C-alpha positions as CSV (number, residue, x, y, z in Angstrom):
1,M,-0.1,0.1,0.1
2,N,1.1,3.6,-0.6
3,E,2.8,4.8,2.5
4,E,1.3,8.3,2.4
5,W,-2.2,6.6,2.4
6,L,-1.1,4.4,5.3
7,A,0.2,7.5,7.3
8,G,-3.1,9.2,6.8
9,Q,-5.0,6.2,8.0
10,F,-2.7,5.9,11.1
11,E,-3.3,9.5,11.9
12,A,-7.1,9.0,11.6
13,N,-6.8,6.2,14.3
14,R,-4.0,7.9,16.4
15,D,-6.4,9.3,19.1
16,H,-8.1,6.1,19.5
17,L,-4.8,4.1,19.7
18,R,-3.4,6.6,22.3
19,S,-6.5,6.2,24.4
20,V,-6.3,2.4,24.3
21,A,-2.6,2.6,25.1
22,Y,-3.0,5.0,28.0
23,R,-5.7,2.9,29.7
24,M,-3.2,0.0,29.4
25,L,0.0,1.6,30.5
26,G,-1.3,4.7,32.7
27,S,1.2,7.0,31.4
28,A,0.8,9.4,28.4
29,S,4.5,9.2,27.4
30,D,4.5,5.3,27.5
31,A,1.2,5.4,25.6
32,E,2.7,7.6,22.8
33,D,5.9,5.2,22.7
34,A,3.4,2.3,22.2
35,V,1.5,4.1,19.5
36,Q,4.8,5.0,17.7
37,E,5.8,1.3,17.8
38,S,2.4,0.4,16.2
39,W,3.3,2.8,13.4
40,L,6.6,1.1,12.9
41,R,5.0,-2.3,12.7
42,L,2.4,-0.9,10.3
43,S,5.1,0.5,8.0
44,R,6.8,-2.9,7.8
45,A,3.8,-5.0,7.5
46,D,1.9,-6.4,4.5
47,T,-1.7,-5.0,5.0
48,S,-2.9,-5.6,1.6
49,E,-5.4,-8.2,2.7
50,V,-6.4,-6.5,6.0
51,E,-10.1,-5.4,5.8
52,N,-10.2,-3.4,9.0
53,L,-7.2,-1.5,9.4
54,G,-8.5,0.2,12.6
55,G,-9.1,-3.1,14.3
56,W,-5.6,-4.4,13.0
57,L,-3.8,-1.3,14.6
58,T,-5.9,-1.8,18.0
59,T,-4.6,-5.3,18.2
60,V,-1.1,-4.3,17.3
61,T,-1.2,-1.6,19.9
62,A,-2.6,-4.0,22.5
63,R,0.3,-6.4,21.9
64,V,2.9,-3.8,22.3
65,C,1.3,-2.5,25.5
66,L,1.0,-6.2,26.9
67,D,4.8,-6.6,26.2
68,M,5.6,-3.2,27.9
69,L,3.5,-4.2,30.9
70,R,5.3,-7.7,31.4
71,S,8.6,-6.0,31.0
72,R,8.0,-3.6,34.0
73,K,9.0,-6.1,36.5
74,S,12.5,-6.2,35.3
75,R,13.0,-2.7,33.9
76,R,11.2,0.5,33.2
77,E,12.1,2.4,30.0
78,D,11.1,6.1,29.5
79,S,10.7,5.5,25.9
80,L,11.3,2.8,23.1
81,E,14.3,2.9,20.7
82,D,14.5,5.5,18.2
83,F,12.3,4.6,15.1
84,G,14.6,6.1,12.5
85,S,13.1,7.0,9.1
86,H,9.9,5.2,9.7
87,E,8.8,7.3,12.6
88,A,5.2,8.2,12.4
89,P,4.4,11.8,11.4
90,R,4.0,13.7,14.6
91,Q,1.6,16.6,15.3
92,E,2.2,19.3,18.0
93,A,-0.7,17.8,20.1
94,A,0.7,14.4,19.8
95,V,3.6,15.0,22.0
96,A,2.9,14.0,25.6
97,G,3.0,17.2,27.7
98,P,1.4,18.1,30.9
99,E,-1.8,19.2,29.2
100,Q,-2.1,16.0,27.3
101,E,-1.3,13.9,30.4
102,A,-4.1,15.8,32.4
103,L,-6.6,15.4,29.5
104,L,-6.0,11.6,29.3
105,A,-6.1,11.2,33.1
106,D,-9.4,13.1,33.4
107,S,-11.0,10.9,30.6
108,V,-10.1,7.7,32.6
109,G,-10.1,8.9,36.3
110,P,-7.4,8.4,38.9
111,A,-9.3,5.8,40.8
112,L,-9.7,3.5,37.8
113,L,-6.0,3.9,37.0
114,V,-5.0,2.8,40.5
115,V,-7.0,-0.3,40.4
116,L,-5.9,-1.3,36.8
117,E,-2.3,-1.1,38.2
118,T,-3.2,-4.0,40.5
119,L,-4.2,-6.3,37.6
120,A,-2.1,-8.8,36.0
121,P,-1.2,-7.8,32.4
122,A,-3.4,-10.1,30.7
123,E,-6.4,-9.2,32.9
124,R,-5.8,-5.5,32.4
125,L,-5.8,-6.1,28.6
126,A,-8.8,-8.2,28.5
127,F,-10.8,-5.7,30.8
128,V,-9.6,-2.5,28.9
129,L,-10.3,-3.8,25.5
130,H,-13.7,-5.4,26.2
131,D,-15.1,-3.2,28.7
132,L,-13.8,0.2,27.7
133,F,-13.6,-0.4,23.9
134,A,-16.0,-3.2,23.1
135,V,-13.5,-5.4,21.4
136,P,-15.1,-9.0,21.2
137,F,-13.4,-11.7,23.3
138,D,-12.7,-13.9,20.3
139,E,-10.5,-11.0,19.1
140,I,-8.8,-10.5,22.4
141,A,-8.1,-14.2,23.0
142,P,-5.2,-14.6,20.5
143,I,-3.4,-11.4,22.0
144,V,-3.3,-12.9,25.4
145,G,-2.9,-16.5,24.3
146,R,-6.2,-17.7,25.8
147,T,-9.4,-19.3,24.6
148,P,-12.4,-16.8,24.3
149,A,-13.9,-18.4,27.5
150,A,-10.7,-17.9,29.4
151,T,-10.4,-14.5,28.2
152,R,-14.0,-13.7,29.3
153,Q,-13.0,-15.0,32.7
154,L,-9.9,-12.7,32.8
155,A,-12.1,-9.8,32.2
156,S,-14.7,-10.8,34.7
157,R,-12.1,-11.0,37.5
158,A,-10.8,-7.6,36.5
159,R,-14.3,-6.3,36.5
160,R,-14.9,-7.4,40.1
161,R,-11.7,-5.8,41.2
162,V,-12.7,-2.5,39.4
163,Q,-16.2,-2.8,41.0
164,G,-14.8,-3.8,44.4
165,A,-17.1,-6.9,44.5
166,D,-14.5,-9.2,45.7
167,R,-11.2,-8.8,47.6
168,P,-8.3,-10.3,45.6
169,E,-7.2,-12.2,48.7
170,S,-10.5,-14.0,49.3
171,D,-10.9,-14.6,45.5
172,L,-7.5,-16.2,45.3
173,G,-8.2,-18.3,48.5
174,R,-11.3,-19.8,47.0
175,Q,-9.4,-20.5,43.8
176,R,-6.7,-22.3,45.8
177,Q,-9.2,-24.4,47.6
178,V,-10.8,-25.5,44.3
179,V,-7.6,-26.2,42.5
180,D,-6.1,-28.0,45.5
181,A,-9.4,-30.2,45.5
182,F,-9.1,-31.0,41.9
183,L,-5.4,-32.0,42.0
184,A,-5.9,-34.2,45.1
185,A,-8.8,-35.9,43.5
186,S,-7.0,-36.4,40.2
187,R,-3.9,-37.9,42.0
188,D,-6.0,-40.2,44.0
189,G,-8.1,-41.4,41.1
190,N,-11.3,-40.2,43.1
191,F,-13.8,-39.9,40.3
192,D,-16.6,-38.8,42.6
193,A,-14.4,-36.0,44.2
194,L,-13.5,-34.9,40.6
195,L,-17.1,-34.6,39.7
196,S,-17.8,-32.5,42.9
197,V,-15.4,-29.7,41.7
198,L,-16.4,-29.7,38.1
199,A,-19.3,-27.8,36.7
200,P,-21.6,-30.0,34.8
201,D,-20.9,-28.3,31.5
202,V,-17.2,-27.8,32.2
203,E,-15.1,-27.3,28.9
204,L,-11.5,-28.6,28.6
205,R,-9.3,-27.3,25.8
206,A,-5.8,-28.5,24.9
207,D,-3.4,-26.9,22.6
208,E,-1.8,-28.8,19.7
209,T,1.4,-29.7,21.7
210,T,-0.5,-31.3,24.5
211,V,-2.8,-33.3,22.1
212,A,0.3,-34.5,20.3
213,A,1.9,-35.7,23.5
214,S,-1.4,-37.4,24.6
215,V,-1.3,-39.3,21.3
216,A,2.1,-40.5,22.0
217,N,1.4,-41.4,25.7
218,H,-1.9,-43.3,24.8
219,A,0.1,-46.2,23.7
220,K,1.5,-46.5,27.3
221,G,-2.1,-46.6,28.6
222,A,-2.6,-42.9,29.4
223,P,-6.2,-41.4,28.4
224,L,-6.4,-39.8,25.1
225,L,-7.0,-36.1,25.1
226,S,-8.8,-34.2,22.5
227,A,-8.5,-30.4,21.7
228,R,-11.9,-30.0,23.2
229,M,-13.8,-31.9,25.7
230,T,-17.0,-30.9,27.4
231,G,-19.1,-32.2,30.4
232,A,-18.0,-33.2,33.9
233,R,-17.8,-36.9,33.4
234,E,-15.7,-36.8,30.3
235,V,-13.2,-34.4,31.8
236,A,-13.1,-36.4,35.2
237,T,-12.4,-39.6,33.1
238,A,-9.5,-37.9,31.4
239,F,-7.9,-36.8,34.8
240,A,-8.6,-39.6,37.2
241,G,-5.3,-40.9,38.4
242,R,-3.3,-38.3,36.8
243,A,-1.8,-34.9,37.6
244,R,0.5,-36.6,40.1
245,G,3.4,-34.1,39.3
246,A,1.4,-30.8,39.1
247,L,2.1,-28.1,41.5
248,P,-0.1,-25.2,42.4
249,A,1.0,-21.9,40.9
250,L,-0.2,-18.3,40.3
251,I,-0.6,-17.9,36.5
252,D,-1.0,-14.4,35.3
253,G,-2.4,-13.6,38.7
254,N,-4.9,-16.5,39.1
255,V,-4.5,-19.8,40.8
256,G,-3.6,-22.7,38.3
257,A,-1.0,-25.5,38.3
258,V,2.1,-26.3,36.5
259,W,4.2,-29.4,35.8
260,M,7.9,-29.2,35.7
261,Y,11.0,-31.1,34.4
262,R,14.4,-30.4,36.0
263,G,13.4,-27.3,37.5
264,E,11.9,-25.8,34.4
265,I,8.1,-25.2,33.8
266,M,7.1,-27.3,30.9
267,G,3.2,-26.9,31.0
268,L,0.3,-25.0,32.5
269,F,-3.1,-26.0,34.0
270,V,-5.2,-22.7,33.4
271,F,-8.3,-22.9,35.4
272,E,-11.5,-21.0,35.2
273,V,-13.5,-21.0,38.6
274,E,-16.9,-19.8,39.2
275,D,-19.1,-20.4,42.2
276,D,-16.4,-22.8,43.7
277,R,-16.7,-25.0,40.7
278,I,-14.3,-25.3,37.7
279,V,-16.1,-24.2,34.5
280,G,-13.0,-24.2,32.3
281,L,-9.7,-25.8,32.1
282,E,-6.9,-25.3,29.4
283,L,-3.7,-27.4,29.1
284,V,-0.8,-25.5,27.7
285,N,2.4,-27.2,26.5
286,D,3.3,-24.8,23.8
287,Q,6.6,-23.4,25.1
288,D,6.2,-20.0,23.7
289,R,2.8,-19.6,25.5
290,V,4.5,-21.2,28.7
291,R,7.4,-18.7,28.6
292,A,4.9,-15.7,27.9
293,A,2.9,-16.5,31.1
294,E,3.7,-14.9,34.5
295,V,4.1,-17.9,36.7
296,E,4.8,-18.2,40.4
297,V,4.9,-21.5,41.9
298,L,3.1,-21.8,45.3
299,P,4.2,-23.6,48.4
300,S,2.3,-27.0,48.9
301,R,-0.1,-27.2,51.7
């Protein structure tokens, strides 16, 4: 596409992208950096088959913001690297100054920003994109590397935090009880106990790496996992007598479980818990997704 045309389309979306980035990052200067990085990616991408350029730019900006949030634990940069000849055309008002910072802050509200800072990056992204910008969950899911159902749960947890409906400590405590009960029942092969912690319409999803490993292990007598399984009895059958090496862990700020080999995390159990029942379970063995998750192994009880 013509670069001049792309620049014009980018400018038409700049205010929207800056608004998305500010709500994700809480800083006008960081938001402007994220928008500039989005321009760099646009200038290098083949967008000839993109039907909705505004949506494409929103997705790119969200990915940039998610990377920036995840890097804040180790380092905080005032700006991204110089973007050279492909720097997006800047306008006077686009430079983040005190007036721009105040304008963006007023449009969000300081109380909301304080709460957003307490959320895990994936929760923050799911909530901001869906609740503040009406982006569908099936479009958010690939950004955070989750299923649409799991992404909905991320946004739901974030929404409860924002609304003050639950205290994070009590929420995590209930999650831990349910996850511990599931793992214990799975290890013991207690089918009835598994059924008691699974919602009747529980859905299990497994990534391609997990399914491939399941096929290989099926010859050794292990249950065969499919990419999608529904119903408490089917899921309980798949896990009875298994999960012996799983350890409880915080995954992107929520209680789940991991399995490890020689001290390295190899796979994830990502749980969706509602009303003290597991309504969704995702098995992740893809190493790119495993490494992208924020994981803290919890002490055993």
